[in-house]
Structure formats: structure tokens, C-alpha cells
N, C-alpha and C positions, 0 to 999 in steps of 0.2 A: 376442849384443849384449854388447861389452865396458862395463865399469863405470869411471868417470872419477872421479877425487877431486872433490870439490865437488858433485858430483850425488848426489841422494838416491838410494835404490835405491827404483824403481817396482815395484810391485804388478799384478798383472793387473787387479786391479777400480779403481785408480785411472786406467786408460787406457778405462775404460768397457766394459770387458768383461762386465761385469753385463748384466742385461737393462735396457732403458730403463726410467725411471721410471714406473712405473705411476701415473696420478693417480687416488685414490681421492675421486671426486666425492662419492659420499655421507659418507664422511670430514667433507671440508670444511663440508660442510652441518651434520654433526653437531657439530663444532668450533664453526661461527658459531651454533647455536644454545645452545651451552655457554656460548659468552662472551657471550650477550644475557640467559641466565638470570643467570651469573654478575654481571653488571650490575644488573639487576633487584635479586638478591639483596642486593648491596650496599646499595641504597636502601632496602628493605624492612627489612633486619636495623639500620639506622640509625634508621629510622621507630620500629621495637619498641623499641630501648634509650630514645630519647627518649620515646616513651609510658610506657613503664614507670617512667622518671624522674620526669615529669610526675604518674602516678598516684601514686607515692609520695609526693610533694609533697603532694599533693591529700588524701591520707589522713592526712598530719601535720596539716594543716589542719584536716580532720574534728575529729581527737583534740582537738587544742588548742580548737577552738571547744565541744567537749562538755566539756572540761575547765573552760573559762570558766564556762558554764551551770552545771556542778556547785559550781565556787566562788560563784557570785550565789545559787544554791539554799541554800548552806550558810549563807552571811549572812543569807537571810531567815530560814531556822531558827534561827537564833541569836537574831537579834532577835526571832521569834517566842515562843522559851524566855524571853527577857527579858520581854517582856510579860506573860507569862503569870507569872512571880515578882514582878513589880510588883502583880499584881492580887489576891495573896495577902496584901500587904503593907498596912498601915494606909493607908489613901485620904489623900491629902495632896495639896497642890496640885503637890510636885514629884513624885509618883509620877502625878498625870493628867497633867500635861507632859512626862514619859517615855515614857508610854504612848502620849499620843498621837503624839509624835515617830515613835516605834518603827512605830506603824500606817502612818503615811507612808510612812516606810523600808522596810516591807513590801509595800506596795503599787507603789512605785519599783521594788524588785526584781521583782516578779511581771509588770510590764511590760517590764523590761530582759529578762528570763529567757524570754519569749516571742519577744522580736525575737532572740536569740540562738541558741533554738532552731530557730527559722525559718530562719536563716544555714546552723546545722548541718545542718541538711535540705538546703538548696541545695548546699553544698558537696559533701555526700554522693552527692548526683544527679551533680554533676561528676566527684567521683572514680569513681563506678560506669561514667560511661561512658568514662572513661580509661582503666579496665582493661577493656572491652568491646573499645576500640581495639588496645590492646596485645594483647589475645588474638588478633584477627584478625592482628593482624601477625606474631605468633608463629605461628600455623597456616600463613601463606602462605611465611613463611620455611623452614618448615620442609618444605613443599612444594616449593619452590623447590631445595632443598637435595638433597630425593629426586630431583628432576627430574636435578640437575646427575650425582649418584651414576649414577643409572642410564643417562642418555645416555653418560657417558665409557666405561660398561662395553662398548660397542661397540668400542672402541680395543682391548679385551683380547680380545674375543671375535667381532668382525667378524658379531655378531647383530643384524639389522635391528631386530628388535623392543624392544631395549633403548631407542634414541632414541625411538621411539614412545612406549613407555611415558615414558620420561623427560619428552618433550615434553609431554604430556598432564597430567603432575605437575606441571610447571613452570606451566603455562596455568592449571591449577587454583590454584596457589599465588601466580600473579599476581593473577587475580580475586578469592581471598580476600584476601588483602592489598588491593586495591583497596577493597574494602568497610571498610576500618578508616581509610581515608581518607573515607568517605562516611557512616559511622556518625555517629547524633545521638542 
């Protein structure tokens, strides 16, 4: 065959002289499995990150609530100390009035700190739940990633065992992550 200018040089493989394209049906299924696990992984990863963010915010609110509780307790103790100091002074109408005022404020702080403490415990319960959810999403994410890697090893080794184990890991990851949505 004569080579003419303007025509590209053709190799035998460009004319179809290679074997007809074998369609790897299992490879196609494994590819679909990897794509599905990848989609699940995206959702689970986003939920994991969101859960951790919410948990951090909740823990910050818990810490703030306990700091508020401590501030109120400190004020109450300061008033209690003031009342004790008034008790050692000569009793006058002024010291009696101040002592009575301090006693009322101490009672007020006692009621306030009880409410603040209850709120802090409630927020702690919420934060603990968010942590449990985040942990489930993390575990689900890890198993989905493991499933992707194991399933992808099929393409390097052509060993059928890899997509089976990878698929099981992916299913386990999806189930564990689903429990994160259901956690109460």
C-alpha cells in the first residue's frame, strides 16, 4: 500500500486487526456497584461532617451553660460570704436590711442555678445524641470507603472475590450509616 500525503499512517490495530472487544459483564456490574457505593459515600460523608459540626456546636452550648451556672453559683457564694460578714458586725437596721436582701438574692440564685443546671443537662443529652449519630456516620463512611477500594481491586486483579467482599462492606456501611438517621 502506497502512502499518500495527507493520509495518516495506519497501524494494524487501527483497522480492527486486534481481537474483538470482549465485554467484561462482571466488570460492568462492578463498575455500577462502585458508582452506587460512591453515591452513598457522598451522602454519608456530608451527613458525617454535618453531624460533627452540630455536635461541636452543641458541646459549646453545654460548656456555655455550665459556665453560666458557675457564674451564678459564684454570685450566690459571694452574697453568702457578705451575709456572713454582716453577721459578725454590730446589728443595726442597715445590717439587718442588707442581710435580708442578700438572703432573698441567694434564694433567687438557688432557683436560677437549678434551672440552668437542668438546661445544661438537657443540652448535654442532645450533644451526646449528636456524637452517637456522627460516630455511626463515620463508621458507615469507613465501611463504604473500604467497599469501594476492595471492589475496585477487581479491575487490577480480575479476582471475583474482591467485589463480593467490597459489596458486603458497602452494604454494611450503608446500614450502619442508616442507623445514624434513626438514632434517638
